[in-house]
N, C-alpha and C positions, 0 to 999 in steps of 0.2 A: 556496576555498570547496568544501565537499564536495557532491557531487551528491545524496547521500541524507541531507539534513538533517532535523531533527525537523519534522514537519508536511507533508513532501513527499508528494504522492499518487502512488502507483505502481500497476503491475499485475503480477500473477504471470505468469511465462512458462512455468513447468513445474508438473507435478503435477495433482492433481484440482481444484485451485483456479485453474488456468491461465485467464487472461482476466478474472479478477475483480480489482477495484480494492481497494487497501488504503492505509493511512496509516502512515508511519514515526513511531513514538512514542519510540524510543531507538536510539542508535548504540552498539553493543558494541565493535567494533574496525573495522579497514579491510575486513574480509570479511563481517561479520554485523551485522544490524540487527533490532530488534523491530518487528513490524508488527501492526496490527489492522484489521479491516474498518470498523467493528465487526461482529461476527457477526450481530447483529439487522438490519443494513442490507445487507451484501454477502455474508455467509456465511463470511467469513474470521475465525477466532478469533485471539486474541493469540498470537503465536509468534515465535521467533527464526528468521530466514531468511538464507540466503546471498545476498549482493548479486548474484550471477550468476543468480539465479532470479527477479529482479524488474527491471522497467524503470521509470525515473522518467517522470512526465508533467509537463506545464508548470504544473500547478496546485499550490498550497500553502495550507494552512490554519494559523491561528495557535493553536498549543497549546504547553503546557509539556512538558518532558522527562518521560516516564513517565506522561503524562496517562491518566486512567481512560477506559474505553470510553464512559461517559456524557459526559465532557468532550469527547471526540473527536466524538461524535454531535452535541453541542450546537454545536461549532465548524463542523461540516459544514452544519448547518441554518442557522447564522448567515451562512455564506458562500453559501447558496443552492445547494449542490452535491448535495443528496440524490438527485435523479434522475440526475445525472451519475455518482454513485458506484454506482448500481444497474445502469447499463448495462455489459454485458460486452463485452470486446474480443475479436474473433475472431483466433485465433492459428493460423497455417498450420503445417503439419508442417515446412516449411523454416525458419521462425523458431525452432521448438523445437530443431531439429537444430543451428542456428547458435549457440544459447545454451548448448549443452552443452560 
């Protein structure tokens, strides 16, 4: 079982979006996945990211591969995770250094 399966909620560890949560909507290969916030909820737009720059969380939503931002938002609402997705995770400088 892959850690980064479709619907897995993760958070970004690097970059200007560090600490924000996102949802995996597609798996490209063993190094890259496509994530979305969606932007209207968490500020993360749909993009390809290296799996070394995200950390999986224990929650997962039920979506189809390549689901639209609207479908992802609906699944988040249905699971009651809207407030959870808005919360930012504090990332220390040590965590950022370790993930590089």
